[in-house]
VEXDRENKE-386280 format. One record per residue (C-alpha): residue number from 1; residue in one letter; chain; x, y, z. Coordinates in steps of 0.001 Angstrom, whole numbers, plus 500000, padded with zeros to 6 digits. Layout:
<atoms>
resi NUM, resn A, chain A, px X, py Y, pz Z
...
</atoms>
This chain:
<atoms>
resi 1, resn M, chain A, px 496659, py 490445, pz 530588
resi 2, resn T, chain A, px 493056, py 490909, pz 529797
resi 3, resn S, chain A, px 491366, py 489500, pz 526645
resi 4, resn K, chain A, px 490095, py 493023, pz 525490
resi 5, resn K, chain A, px 493752, py 494470, pz 525991
resi 6, resn L, chain A, px 495237, py 491698, pz 524089
resi 7, resn M, chain A, px 492610, py 492174, pz 521242
resi 8, resn F, chain A, px 493323, py 495983, pz 521142
resi 9, resn I, chain A, px 497001, py 495676, pz 520809
resi 10, resn L, chain A, px 496619, py 492738, pz 518249
resi 11, resn F, chain A, px 494319, py 495128, pz 516360
resi 12, resn L, chain A, px 496721, py 498070, pz 516691
resi 13, resn V, chain A, px 499855, py 495651, pz 515266
resi 14, resn I, chain A, px 497757, py 494847, pz 512299
resi 15, resn S, chain A, px 496330, py 498151, pz 511288
resi 16, resn I, chain A, px 499153, py 500337, pz 511699
resi 17, resn P, chain A, px 501114, py 499357, pz 508651
resi 18, resn V, chain A, px 497944, py 499646, pz 506409
resi 19, resn F, chain A, px 498250, py 503565, pz 507311
resi 20, resn A, chain A, px 502034, py 503633, pz 507022
resi 21, resn Q, chain A, px 502187, py 504880, pz 503351
resi 22, resn D, chain A, px 500387, py 506878, pz 501036
resi 23, resn P, chain A, px 500125, py 505151, pz 497597
resi 24, resn D, chain A, px 501133, py 507089, pz 494286
resi 25, resn M, chain A, px 497864, py 506682, pz 492299
resi 26, resn S, chain A, px 499399, py 509063, pz 489792
resi 27, resn L, chain A, px 501556, py 506027, pz 487918
resi 28, resn I, chain A, px 500009, py 504287, pz 485206
resi 29, resn P, chain A, px 501333, py 500685, pz 484454
resi 30, resn Y, chain A, px 502438, py 499922, pz 480707
resi 31, resn R, chain A, px 504040, py 496849, pz 478819
resi 32, resn Q, chain A, px 506007, py 496935, pz 475684
resi 33, resn G, chain A, px 506668, py 493310, pz 474614
resi 34, resn D, chain A, px 508573, py 491664, pz 477763
resi 35, resn L, chain A, px 509267, py 495032, pz 479521
resi 36, resn W, chain A, px 507191, py 496942, pz 481744
resi 37, resn G, chain A, px 507143, py 499943, pz 483675
resi 38, resn Y, chain A, px 505139, py 503078, pz 484933
resi 39, resn A, chain A, px 504451, py 506103, pz 483402
resi 40, resn D, chain A, px 503151, py 509624, pz 484725
resi 41, resn P, chain A, px 500111, py 511106, pz 483005
resi 42, resn E, chain A, px 502525, py 513627, pz 481246
resi 43, resn K, chain A, px 504478, py 511055, pz 479306
resi 44, resn I, chain A, px 501631, py 509067, pz 477875
</atoms>
C-alpha cells in the first residue's frame, strides 16, 4: 500500500467521527448546589 493511500485512509478514519453527530446547542447548562443539568431556553 502506498504512503498516499495510507495517509488518506488514516485521515478518513480520524475525520469521520467528527461529523457523525450534530451537537444540540440549544441546551443551557445550569447548577444548583451539587446538582447540575441542562435546561432549554423556554424553561429558564
